[in-house]
N, C-alpha and C positions, 0 to 999 in steps of 0.2 A: 504493500500500500504506500502511496506517496506520502512523504512526511510534510509536504507543504502544499498549499493550494496552487493549482496552475495559474499562470498569469492571466488576469482578467482583462477583457477588452474594455477600454474606456468608452462609455456611452456618450453620445452627443444628443442630449435631450432636446426636444422641441417645445418651446414655450410660446403661448399665444399672446396677443397684445393685451388681453384682459385678465391674464393669470396673476395670481398672488403667490410669490415665492418667499418662503421664510428660511433664512440661513442664520444659524447661531442665534435664534430667537428674534431676529430683526426682519420685519416685513419689507418686501421689495415689490415694485410694480413696473409697468412699461418696459418689458424686456426688449433689448435691441441686440441683434446678432452681431458679433465681431469675428475677426479672422481666427482668434484663439478660443472664443467662447461667447459670453454674453455680458452686456452692460446693463446693470439694473439700477433703478432709482429707488431711493428709500421712501417708503410710504409716509413716514413722519416728516420728511423733508425732501420733496420731489426734486429740488434743485441739486441735491447731492447724488451723484451717480458713481457707482463702483463697478469695476470690471472683474469678472471671474472667468477662469479658464475652464474648459470642459473637464480637465482632471480634477480641479477643485470642486466643481459641482457634483461630479460623480463620487468624490470622497465624502461630501456632506450628506448625500442621500443615505437615509437609514439612521443617521445620528439623532439623538434626542432633540437637538435644536432645529431639525429640518421639518418643514411642512410645505405642502403644495396644494393649492386650491385652483382648479381649472375654471376659467371664466368667472372668477370671483367678482371682478369689476365690470362684467358685462352689463350694459344698461338694462336689459330685460331682467336679469337677476337682481340688480340693485333696486329696480322698481318693485319686484315681487317680494323682496326679503322682508321689509317691514310689515307686510300684510300676512304672509304665510309663515314666516320665521323658519319653517322647515328647510333643511339643506339636503335631505335625502329622505327616502321612504321610511327609514328607521325613526325619523323625527315625527312621523304621522302616528297618532295614537292607534293602537291595534283595532279599536272598535270602528275606526274610520278607514282602515286600509282596504277592506273589501270593496267599499263604495268607491274609494278613490281609484282602485285598479279597474273597477267596472267602467268608470268614466274614461279612463285611459284607453281601454280596449276600443270603445266607440270612437274616440278621437283618432287614435293611430290607424285603425282600420279604414276610417273615412279618408284620412290624409293619403294612405296608400292607394285607395281607389281613385282619389283625385289625381294623384301623380301618374297613375296608369291611364288616365283619360276616360275611365268608365263612369265617372259622375262629375257633377259640378255643384256650385253653391246656390243654384236656383231652388225655389221651394219644391218643385217637382223632383229635381235631381236628388236633393237631400232626403226627401221623403222616401224615395225608392231605395237609396243607399241605407237609410236607417232600417228599413224593412229587411234588407239582406243581412245587415250586420246583426240585427236582433236575433235572427235564426241561429247564427253561430254563437253569439255571446250567451244566449239563454241556456246553452248546453254546458256552460262553465259553472263551477261552484260559486264564483263570486256573484253570479246573477240570482242566487237563491239565498233567502234568509229564513230564520226560524221564527215562527209566530208564537210568542209567549202567551200562555193562558191567562185570562183575567183572574184576579184573586177572588175568593169566595166572599160573600157578604160578612161572614164572621170575622174575617181578617181585616175588614175595612173600618177604619176609625170614622167617627161621626164627622170629624173635620174633613177627612178625605172625601166622604160621600157628599158632603155639602158643597165642596168646592170643585169636585170633579177631577182632583189631582191624580187619582189612581188611573183613570183612563188615559190621561196625558202621559203619565209615566210608562204605562203599558204600551202605548203607541210608540214611544221613543225606543223602548227596549226591543220592540218587534223589528224596528228598522235596523237595529245594530246587533241583533242576536247572532251568536256564533253557530253556523250550521254544523260544525264538527261536533258540537255538544248535543245535537239533537238525538232523541231516542226513538225507538220504534213506536210508531203511532203519533208522533208529534206532527203538527201542521207546519208545512213549508210553503213559503210564498215566493213568487218570482217578481223581480223589480220591474216596474213599469218602464217601458222604453222611453227615451227622451223625445221631446217634440223637436221640430226644426229650429224653433227659436232657442230652445235650451241647448241644442248641440252647437248652434252658432256662438252662443255665449261661452261654452266650454272651449271651443276652438280659439276664440279671440283671447280668452284668458291664458290658454296654453301657449299661444304664439307670442303674446306680449311678454311672457315671463321665461322664455328660453326653452320651450318644449321639454320641461321637466315634469314627470308624472305627479310629483307631490304638489305642483301648483294647482291641481284640481281638488285638493282636500276641501271638505265642506265647511271647515272652521266652525263647528258647533260651539266651541268654547268662546267664540267672539259674538255669539248671539245674545240678545237681551238688552235691556236699557242700561247704559253706562252713566246716565245722569244721576247724581246723588238725589235720593228721594227724601232724605231728612236733612234739612238745612236750618239756618237761622237759630232761633232760641231753642228749638227742639234738639238741634245737634249739640248745643251747649249743655243741655241737661244730659244727653246721652254720653258725652265725653266726660262730664263731671262724675257721673255714677259708674261709668265704665272704669275709670282710673281708680276708683275706690276699691275695686276688686283686689288690687295689689296692695293690701294693707294688712297689718298684723292681726286685725280682728277676724280676718279670713271670712268675709261675708259670702253667702251663696248668691248666685245670679238671681234666684227667686226673691231673696230678701232685698237686693239692690233694686230690682224692678218694681217691687212694691213701694219702696221708699221714693223712687223716682216718680211713680204715679201719684203719690200724695203731694209732692212738691209741684208737679205740673197742674194738678187740680187746684191747689192754692193759688198758683200763678194765674190761672184762667178765671178765677172767681170774680174779680173786679173788672174783667175785660168784656167788651161787647162780643156777641156771638161770632161776628165776622173776623175778629182778631185773635180768637182763641186758637191754641196750637194743640195738635193731637199728641198723645203720649207715645213715644217710640215703643215698639213691641219688645217682648222678651227675646224674641229671635234676633232682632236688630241689636239689642244690648249684648247678647252672646257673641254675635258676629264682630262687634267692635272689640270686645275683650280678646277675641281670637287674633286680632291684628296686633296686639301688644307684644313686645319681645318676651319670649318665654323666660329669659334670664331675669329681666326686670320684674316680671310677675312673681317668680319664685322668690326673688330677693325681698320683695315687698311683703309677701305672705309668711315667709319662714326665716328671713334674715339673710344678710349678705354672705356670712360665712357658709351657711348651708347651700346657698346658691353657687358659691365658688366651688364647693366640693362636688355638687351635682353636675356642673357644667365645666369641670376642670378638663382642659385639653391635654391629651397625651400625644406629643409629637416629637419628632426629631428634626426638629428643624425641617358578381363575380369576377371581374377582371380587377386585378390589383396592381398597383404601381409602386407600393412602398410597404415596408415591414409593419405588421400589426394593423394593417388596414382591414384585414379579414382573418379571423381565427376560426378554424373548424374543429369541432369537438364531437367525439363519438365513442362508443363502447365496442370492445372487441373481446370475444370469448377465447381465452387462452386454451389451446389444445394440450392438456397436461400429458396425455399419453405420448404424443409426438415429442413434446418437450423433454420428458423424462427418458424416453427411448434414445433421443439424440445425445443425452448426457450419460448414457450407459447405466441408468438407474432403474429402469422399469422392471427388468428381469430380477432385480434384487427384492422386489416387493412380493409379499404373500398374495395369493389369489384373492383372499378376502379384502385386503386393502385395495387391490386393483379394481375390484367390483365397486367398492364404496367411495373410491376417490372422486371427489367432486370437481367442479370446474372453477376457474378463476376468471375474472373479468378485468380488462384493462381499459381505463378511461384515459383518453389521450387528447391533447390539444396541439394543433399544428398551425404554424404561420404559413398562409398560402403563398405569400410572396417569396419567402426564402426556403420553404419546405423544412424548416427547423421545428423540432418538437419543443414546445414551450411549457408543457405540463404533462405529467403522468401520474396515474393513481391506480393501484391494483387492489382488488378486494374480492370477496367471495361472491357477492351479488351486486349488480349495478344499482346505485342509489343516488339521490340528489346530493348527498354528502360528498360523494366522489366528484361530482361536477363542481361543487363549491371549492373543493380542495384543488382541483385543476385550475379553476379561475384564480385562486390565490397564488398558485405557483407561477402563472404567467405574468403576474405583476411583481414577483419577488425575485431576488437574487438566489440562484440555485447552486452557488459554488460549493456549499456544504455537501450537496449530493455527490458532486464530482470528487470531493475529497474522500467521502465515505466509501466509494467504490474503487478508489485508487485510479481515477481516470487521468490520462495524460493531457487532455485538453479541458478547458473550463466549460461550464454550462451557464453562461451569463446572458442568455437571450431573455429579455424582459421588457416590459413596456405596458402602456395602457391601450387596450384594443379599441378600434373604432367600431367594428362590427363583429358579431359572433354567430356562426352558422351551426345549427344543430338539427337533428332529425326530430320526429314527433314522439320520441320515447319519453315516458313519464319522468325518468331520472334527469332528463335534459331540459324539460320545460316546466318543472315544478315552480310554484310561487316563489320559493326561496331563491331559486336560480334567476328568475326574472327580476326580482328585487336587487340581487347582487349585480346583475348586468346593468340595470338602470343606475345603481350606485356608482358604477365605474364610468358612467357617461357613455355607454355603448348601446347599440341597438341589437336586438335578438332576431335573427333571421331563421325561420323554420321553412326550408324548401319543401316543395310539393313531394309527397310520398311517392315512392316508386320511380323517382328520377335521380339515381345515384350520381350522375355526372355533375349535378349541382354542388355536390360535395366530393368530387372525384379525387381530390388530393388526399384527404384523410382515408377514403375508402381504399385507394391503392396503397397507401402507406401500411395498412394492416396486412395486406397481402405480402408486402415486402417483409414485414416482421415475421409472418408465417413461414416464408421460404428461407430468407437469408439468415435470420437469427437462429432458427433451428439447425440449419446447415453448419453455421459457424460454431455452434455449441457442441458439435459432434466430438471435438477433441477435448472438451472440458468434462472430466469425469468427476464422480462424487467421492473418489478416494480421499482427497484432501478434506472434503467436508466431514466425512465420517471420522477421520483421524482428528480433526480439529475440534469437533463438537462432541465426540463420543456418543453419537446417537445411532440407534439401529434404523434401517431404512423405513420400516413401517411407521415408527414414531415421527420421523422427519416428514414423510409424505402426508401424514394425516393431520399434522398440527402446525407446520411451519411454511410460510410463503416468502420469508425474507430472502432466501437464496434465489428464488425465481425473480423477485423484485430486483435483487442485486444484478442478476444477469441481464435483465431487460434494460435497466438504467445504464449499466456499463456499455452495453451494445449501442444504445442510442447516442451516448455522449462521444465515445471514441470511434465506433465503427460507422454508424449511419451518418452522423454529422460530417464525417471526413471522407465519405465515399462519393465519387462523381455521380451526379444525379441527371438522368436523362431529361427530366422536365425542366432542368436549369441549363440545358445546353452543355452538359458535361462538367459544370461547376459543382463543387461540393456545397452542401447546405451551409456549413460554417463560413466558407469563403464568401458565399452569397450574402450572408448576414453582415459580415465585416465590410464588404464593399458597399452594400446599400445603406447601412447605418452611417457610413462616412459621408455619403452624398445626400441622404434624406434623414432628417431628424425624426426620431420616434416620439410619440406622445409620452410625456413624463409620467411614470407610474405614481399611484397614490402614496402619500406618506404613511407613517406607522399609525397615526391616529385615525386616518381614514380607513386603512385596512382593518383596524380593530373595530371600527364602526360598522363596516360592511360584513366582515367574516367572523367577528368575535362571538363568543358564547354568552348569551344574555341570561343573567340570573338576578334574583331579588335578594338583597342583603340588608342588614340592620345597621344604621348609623348610630354610634354612641360616642362616648367621650374618648374612645381609643381610635376613632375613625371607622373605617370599613374593614372587616376581617374576611379575607378570602384565602383558603388553603393555608391557614396559619400565618398569613402575612397581613400587616396593617397598612392602610393607604390613607393619605390625607391630601388636601389641597385647600387653598384659601376659601373657595366657594363652599366646601363642605364645612369648614369651621363656622362660617357665617350662618349656614343652614342649621347647624346644631345649636348655635346660640339662640336662633330665632324659633326653632321648632322642637328642639330636644331630641329624644330618641324616636326615630321614625325609620320606615323601610324605604329603600330607594332601588331603582333599577340600575344594574351594573353590567358592563360588557367587558369580557376578559379575552385577551388574545392567548390561545393555548401555547403559542410559540414564543411569547414575550411577556413575562410577569413583571417587568419593570414599571409598567403603567397600566391603568385601567381607565375606562370611561364611565362616568356617573351622570345619570339624568337628573337634573335639578330644574323643575318647572318644565319649560319647553326646550331647554338647551342641554347639550352634553358637555361635561367638563372633564378634563384630564386630571386624575389623581395619581400621585407618585408613591411607589413603595417606600416605606420608612427605612427598610433595610437596604444597605448599599450592595451593589454587585448583582442585581437581578435583571439588568438589561440584557435581553435576548436569552434569558434562562427559560426553558420550556416547562410546561406543567409536568411532563413525564420526568424530567431531570430533578425538579424540585421535590416532587412527591417521593421519589426514591431517597433523596437526601434527608427530607423531613422525617420520613418513617424511620430511617436509620438513627437520626438524632433522637427521636422520641424513644426508641427502644434502648439505645446505648446510654443516653443521659436521662434517666428517669427523673432525677432532680434537676429542674430547670436552672438552678443557680450555677450549674456546671456548663451551661451552654453559652460560651463567650463568642464574641464576634470572630475571633481567630478560629474557633472550633467550627463555626458555620462556614467560614470561607474555605477551610481545609476540606470539609465535607462536600461542599459544592465542587471544588476542584477535583476531588477523588471521583465523585459520581460522574462529572462531565468527562473525565478521562476514560472511565469505564464504559460510559453509555454513548459517547459521541459517535464512535464507530457503529454501534448497534443501531442507534437512531438514524444515522445516515444511511445505513444499509437497508433499514426498514422504511426509509424515507417515503417511497411511493406506496408503501403498504400501511403507513401511519394513519390512525383515525383520530380526529379531534373529538374531545369529550362533549357530550350533550349536557344541558342544564341538570338533568337527573343524575348523570354520571359525576358531575362536579359535586353535587350533594352527597353522593355515595362515597366519594374520595374523602370528604371532610368527616363524615360520620363513621365509616368503617375502617379507613386506613389511618388517617390522622387522629381519629377519635377525640376531636375537640382540642388537640394540641395546637399551640400557636407559638411563634418565635418570640422569646422573651425580650424585654427592653434592652438588656445588656448586649444582645447580639445585633441590634439594629443600628449601633453607632451612636446611641444617645449618651452612653457612658464611655469613658476612655478605657483602653485595655489595661493601663497601669493604674495601681491604687492611688487614690487621691491623698494629698498631704494631710496627715492627721487621721486618716481613716483606717479601717481594719484592713490589714494586708491580705486577708482572706476574702475580701469583698468580691473579687472576681471569680472565686470558686475554684476548688480543686476537688478531685475525686475523694470520696469519704474513705476509700480503701487505702489512700495514700498512693504516692507515685504519680505517674502520668496517665491522663485519660487515654483510653485506646483510640487510635485514629479510625475514623469511619471507613468501613469497607462496603463493598456491594453486598446487599442482603443475600443470604444463601437461597438456594433454589427451593428449600422447604419453607420459606417465609409464607405465613398465612395469606399475606396480601399479594404474593407472587409478583413482587416488584423487581426481581432480578431480570425479568423479561417483561417489562411494563407494557401493557396494552389495555385498551378499553374494551370491555365485553358488552356487546349489544344485547 
């Protein structure tokens, strides 16, 4: 295996005139190409222009201070931003996503028909187009909603019956109900098709705001009257008694409302009928109290010291002309019998295993312009998770995979695609895939079924894998595998796919990419990539925050005075501190990147904020690596006082050394954890364990002057604490060969 990464090609990224580029936490705009790179103007001071070479920009990409927002300053997006706030479909509430995607289908299908010349924007043309689109869209899940049953009279309060609020709430729930939660016998309804006038309004809104699907969100949260209903003297009474809630007498809201009513009545006693004011309701009083800062309320009712203890912050400080214009994705069934026969392994298997041996599926993404593979994923069955993994690989640097398989050439083809072509397979057109493609700013093309020439490149590439890879593997036997792993053939064939993943990955990087290709006029795919990227700049891939936003695993976690705890690690950011001081202990939505635990994204209100891990050294540390290290720390150091920062760093280095090769070899067979699997890891493997404060860098490694020299902790048995090793194969959590079980 190579000891070092192969030399990587310096990418020449393409920036648009409206892009926002962040380098070392400084925002830049108005990119101007130069002979060596780009000239960028500072957003805070447009008169100040700085020049960056292509090598510098390529080096900044992937660092914590790098960010890239395509078309951020586009006039259409600037117009729509204050109204919709959403910057991707992830920002649209889940209850509104189905309706938003339903509108998006009508608009995009109409625009496609209009571009083909089969319709126009006359009333007759649009009416006919809506009828045709309605037939197709009505068959999709997003066109159906669940009708919630009305509550029985016994459950309806007198107030609800009198004001009809139950019917209104039922109607709203019916429009937003989740079809996936419907049971047998539940009533399902179909959305009414839009009128010509409504579709025109959607199209106008979509085109004015840059053709982004989230521009069509219904904005239910912006409905209602925003004009204050309680003003003047009535508001003075409301504010007076609302503030009294934060007093040492600890009055209840009911007591305050009763006292306020008596004072309002006394105030109105000597006034004429026309000048009398109504008493604010109890609900209005409670709403005002809810706007008071939680810290001030607690300090007023229980004292400043108790408030400080409760809110104490614990912190540590089809024709294509350029690369990535069109990417083709498809699944291929791996012929295991041919594969194992070519490798001299099939005859070693028992007949029982030969009969039971299942199939594997390879999901691959290929750049049509250069014929380079830009993403691979191998699994037992084709799923949408495979497609998402391949989408992420195409925008990420894959040098680690080349290192893991000992390749002689790098795998550095990456960029942001303009269009992605797939077939009509469920794993390729799932809602999650459509949202991810939209988040990347690309279009999803589903060619007509039965016409493989529309995706001829990827179809032919699978035949190449079938013939050439199997033939070239004929000289690669399993003698080394058996000697290295000590496994018998039946166990290997029944339980392990890493070697096949290794073989496919190595063949693609070194053999296929460096073999003359007939479709390229005899040029190799890698040389075609190098030549074309020197002449034509590729769309810049998304930054780490955007990747986490699009592909991250979303979970719900509790914010407390330690921040947010995920997989035993604490996360903080200024926005979280402000939220905790205002709201106290609450649940928040969090997105975690399974390949980078250095940062997470937290939803606060309508926006996502980036929170940083309190412990240092977790940039680019994957969930698999950390769970192995954390489980070893938990079992080796039962007393958390012994877990110092040095111990954690040594454990991470040891685990990374032992697992880097395994993870890279398993690379295209690795599966990202689902939200349920994240919960299982915390409850069953980590068992509630979290990284102690001493290991996060909050305290220095050396004893403080005048302190106990044993503060940093030593093993109770004396001597030196054992260095963490890779868990044995008999570990209950099976972390020696970490993988997520579906």
